[in-house]
N, C-alpha and C positions, 0 to 999 in steps of 0.2 A: 278313710276317704279314698276314693278311687280317682287317680289322676291319669288322664289319657295323654300320652306323650305325642310328639309330632309325627311319629311313625305308625300311629294307630289309625285305622280307617273304620268308619261306621258304615254299615249296610243295613237297609230295611227291605224285608220281603214284602209281598203283596198285601198282607194283612196290616202292615204299618203299625204294629203294636209294640215292637221291640227293636232296639238298635243292637245289631250284632257287631262286636268289635273284632276286627281282623288285623293281623300283623301287617304293617305297611311294607315290610321287606319280603316276607315269604307267603303271606296270605292265609296263614294258619288261623283258625278260630281261637280267639283268646278268651272271650266272654260275651256277656250280653247285659243290656241295661233296659229296663222298662219302667214306665210310669203307670202305676196302678192306683186308682182312687186318690190321685194327687200326692202319692208317695213314690219315691224312687227306689227300685230294687235292682240288684245286680247279682250276677253269677259269674264265676271264673272257671275256665277250663284249666285245672291245675296240671294236666298232662302237657300243656304248652309251655310250662315254665321249667327251667333247669334247676331242680332242687333235689339233691341226693337223699334228703331225709324223707321224701315222699315215696311211698310204695303203693301206687294206685293201680287198681285193676278196672278196666273199662267194662261196663255192662250195657248190653244193647237196650234201647228204649224205643217205644213207638207211641207217638202222640197224635197220630192220624185219628181223625174223628172227634177230637176234643172240641167242644164249643168254645167260643171266646170267653164265656164266664168260667168254664172249667179250667181253661188255660190260665186265666188271671188268678184263680184260687190256688192252683198248683204253684204258680210262681210266688205268690204272696206267702205261701206256707214254707217253701223250700229255699227261696232266694234270700239274700241278705239285704236289709235296708241299707241304702247307700246315699252318699252326698257326693256329687261330682264337682270337680274343680277344673 
């Protein structure tokens, strides 16, 4: 279960399909939450968390040109089903 604390801010871009979660102190991108076909999905930016066990390498991505249906399908396939509290 993903619990958003009082220091988390949500932001929606123009497409209004996803809530992006930003740190309320520094503004860093922490993750995102979307409702797709009446199910909730979430993704986290693990690089935003302080965990010495993680050895992550960022890879550039480009989702420009994705249709709304393609975007929803990608998120449904790659994001984690979530329940927000």
